C-alpha positions in Angstrom: 107.4 203.3 121.3 105.1 201.4 118.9 101.4 201.5 118.4 100.1 197.9 118.7 96.8 196.4 117.9 96.0 193.1 119.7 92.8 191.2 118.7 91.0 189.0 121.1 92.2 191.0 124.0 89.2 190.4 126.2 90.5 187.2 127.6 93.6 184.9 127.8 96.9 185.6 126.1 95.6 188.7 124.4 94.3 190.4 127.5 97.5 190.0 129.6 99.8 190.7 126.7 97.9 194.0 126.0 98.3 195.1 129.6 102.0 194.2 129.8 102.8 196.0 126.6 100.9 199.1 127.9 102.9 198.9 131.1 106.1 199.2 129.0 104.8 202.5 127.6 103.5 201.3 124.2 100.3 202.7 122.7 98.1 199.6 122.8 94.7 199.2 121.1 93.0 196.2 122.7 90.4 194.8 120.4 87.6 192.8 122.1 84.8 190.8 120.6 81.8 192.2 122.5 80.9 195.5 124.2 80.8 194.2 127.8 84.5 193.3 127.6 85.3 197.0 127.0 84.4 198.2 130.5 85.9 195.2 132.3 89.3 195.7 130.5 89.2 199.4 131.0 88.7 198.8 134.8 91.6 196.4 134.9 93.9 198.9 133.1 92.9 201.6 135.5 93.6 199.3 138.4 97.1 198.6 137.1 97.7 202.2 136.3 98.2 201.9 132.5 96.7 203.7 129.5 94.8 201.3 127.2 92.6 202.0 124.2 89.9 199.4 124.2 87.8 198.9 121.1 85.0 196.6 120.0 86.6 194.5 117.2 84.8 191.3 116.1 87.2 190.2 113.4 84.4 188.3 111.6 82.4 191.6 111.3 83.2 193.4 108.0 82.3 196.8 109.5 84.5 196.2 112.5 87.4 195.4 110.2 86.9 198.5 108.1 86.8 200.6 111.2 90.1 199.0 112.4 91.9 199.8 109.2 91.6 203.5 110.0 93.9 203.0 113.0 97.5 203.9 112.3 99.4 201.0 113.9 103.0 199.7 113.7 102.3 196.1 114.9 99.3 193.8 114.4 99.0 190.9 116.8 96.5 188.4 115.5 95.4 186.8 118.7 91.6 186.4 118.4 90.6 182.8 118.1 88.2 180.0 119.1 88.5 176.3 119.6 85.9 173.8 118.6 86.6 170.4 120.0 85.3 167.0 118.8 86.1 164.1 116.5 86.3 165.0 112.8 83.5 162.4 112.1 81.2 163.9 114.7 81.5 167.7 114.7 78.5 169.4 113.1 79.0 171.6 110.0 77.9 174.8 111.8 80.7 174.4 114.4 83.3 173.4 111.8 82.5 176.5 109.8 82.6 178.7 112.9 86.1 177.4 113.6 87.4 178.6 110.3 85.4 181.8 110.1 87.1 183.1 113.2 90.6 181.6 113.2 91.2 181.7 109.4 88.9 184.0 107.4 88.4 186.7 110.0 92.1 186.8 110.8 93.3 186.9 107.2 90.7 189.4 106.0 91.6 191.8 108.8 95.3 191.2 108.0 94.8 192.1 104.4 93.9 195.7 105.1 96.7 196.3 107.5 99.3 194.6 105.2 98.4 197.1 102.5 98.6 200.0 104.9 102.0 198.9 106.1 103.2 198.3 102.6 102.5 201.9 101.8 104.6 203.0 104.8 107.3 200.4 103.9 107.4 199.2 107.5 105.3 197.2 110.1 105.1 193.9 111.9 102.4 191.2 111.7 102.3 188.5 114.4 100.1 185.5 114.5 99.4 183.8 117.8 99.3 180.3 116.4 99.8 177.1 118.4 101.8 174.0 118.5 98.5 172.6 117.2 99.5 174.3 114.0 102.4 172.0 113.7 101.0 168.7 115.1 97.5 167.3 115.7 95.8 165.5 118.6 92.6 163.6 118.4 89.4 165.6 119.1 91.2 168.9 118.3 91.3 168.3 114.5 89.1 171.3 113.6 91.1 173.7 115.8 94.4 172.2 114.6 93.4 172.4 111.0 92.5 176.1 111.4 96.0 176.7 112.9 97.7 174.7 110.2 95.9 177.0 107.7 97.0 180.0 109.6 100.6 178.8 109.5 100.4 178.5 105.7 99.1 182.0 105.4 101.8 183.4 107.8 104.5 181.7 105.8 103.2 183.1 102.5 103.0 186.6 104.0 106.5 186.2 105.4 107.8 185.8 101.9 105.4 188.1 100.1 105.8 191.1 102.3 109.6 191.0 102.6 110.1 193.6 99.8 107.8 196.0 101.6 109.8 196.0 104.8 107.2 194.2 106.8 108.2 191.6 109.4 106.0 188.5 110.0 106.3 186.1 112.9 104.3 183.4 114.7 104.1 182.6 118.4 103.3 178.9 119.0 102.2 178.2 122.6 102.0 174.7 123.9 99.5 173.5 126.5 98.9 176.4 128.9 96.4 176.6 131.6 94.1 179.5 130.7 90.9 177.6 130.4 90.9 177.8 126.6 91.9 174.1 126.1 89.4 172.8 128.6 86.6 174.8 127.0 87.5 173.3 123.7 86.5 169.9 125.0 83.1 171.2 126.2 81.8 172.8 123.0 80.0 169.6 122.1 77.4 170.6 124.7 76.1 173.2 122.2 76.0 170.9 119.2 72.8 170.8 117.2 73.0 167.1 116.3 71.6 163.7 117.2 73.8 162.4 120.1 73.0 158.8 119.3 75.0 159.1 116.0 78.2 160.2 117.7 81.2 157.9 117.7 82.4 159.1 121.1 81.0 159.9 124.5 82.2 163.4 125.1 81.2 163.4 128.7 84.2 161.1 129.3 86.8 163.1 127.4 89.2 165.8 128.5 92.1 167.8 127.0 94.8 165.1 126.9 97.7 167.1 128.1 98.9 168.5 131.4 99.0 172.3 131.2 101.5 174.9 132.2 101.4 178.3 133.8 101.0 180.9 131.0 103.6 183.3 132.2 106.1 182.3 129.6 103.7 183.0 126.8 103.2 186.6 127.9 106.9 187.1 128.0 107.4 185.7 124.5 104.6 187.8 123.0 106.3 190.9 124.5 109.7 189.8 123.1 108.4 189.3 119.6 106.4 192.5 119.5 109.3 194.6 120.8 111.9 192.9 118.5 113.9 191.2 121.3 113.2 187.9 119.5 114.2 187.9 115.8 112.8 184.4 115.1 110.1 183.8 112.6 108.6 180.9 114.6 108.6 181.2 118.4 107.6 178.0 120.2 106.6 178.3 123.9 108.0 176.8 126.0 111.3 176.8 124.1 112.0 173.3 125.3 109.2 171.9 123.2 111.0 172.8 120.0 113.0 169.6 120.0 109.9 167.5 120.8 108.0 169.1 117.9 110.8 168.5 115.5 111.0 164.8 116.4 107.2 164.4 116.1 107.0 166.2 112.8 109.9 164.2 111.4 108.3 160.9 112.5 105.2 161.6 110.3 107.4 160.8 107.2 107.9 157.2 108.4 104.4 156.7 109.9 102.4 153.7 108.5 98.7 153.2 108.1 96.7 151.7 111.0 97.5 148.0 111.6 95.9 147.1 114.8 92.5 148.4 113.8 90.7 147.3 116.9 93.2 149.0 119.2 92.6 152.5 120.6 95.2 155.2 119.8 97.3 156.2 122.8 96.3 159.8 122.6 92.6 159.0 122.4 93.1 156.9 125.6 94.9 159.8 127.3 91.8 162.0 126.6 89.7 159.4 128.5 92.2 159.2 131.3 93.1 162.9 131.8 91.2 165.2 134.3 90.2 168.7 133.0 92.6 171.5 134.0 95.4 169.1 135.1 98.4 171.4 135.9 101.9 170.4 135.1 105.2 171.2 136.7 108.4 172.2 134.8 110.2 169.0 135.9 107.5 167.0 134.1 108.1 168.7 130.8 111.9 168.1 131.3 111.2 164.4 131.9 109.0 164.2 128.8 111.6 165.9 126.6 114.4 163.7 127.8 112.6 160.7 126.3 113.3 162.2 122.9 
């Protein structure tokens, strides 16, 4: 059994993945951002009858990172992340920097120490919980998507650089899943320190522009990648989205500049039309994919 560190385990994908891996008998260190999350996660682990080591680990905190490097782990799951929503022309500098401080700099700085520890042992695994947003971009999620694109680049570089040291690198790329994370991204504007009259868009009227799926498949995929059941470098969830992503990414090579400059983009309109937290059914995904 492996010793696994999961960052951002206080909520969402990280929380449930930590509990499920612990249920399978692995030694799991669940890193949470703030102290109050420690007790809550400990109580949930006790309720489910599993042993879980819960530690305060803010990946943007240098002292927290140095403390973490003392843990002897086999697998690092970089799950911690935030999502700052908003149009590129509107989002304040403070929010834009926060997006990259957590998702990119905090993640990579933490990874550096563990990569060197693993290289000394000639074994280990580093997993990045990325997103399909690291492969494609929607309007109003440009900052988040850019941070995930950056993470994809770092992951690919590490995948090549760490090969000779016996270290495996992989990404997990979830699509739109209903954990609350996506909807909160479209509410971060409420805390902006700016002049609302200068904004190009009315964020009161916008919502995450996709129907969202039950996150069960993501937990299963994380477990598969951690335990080695999946040997893929990139693991898109749901798997059926892989074809759609390939088509969309290929289409960018033939895309032209905006012609109808007074016409609203279809995805921008969808953000106006969608209701927050709109759930989707599997048959809807199948129908969408058949169009490709």
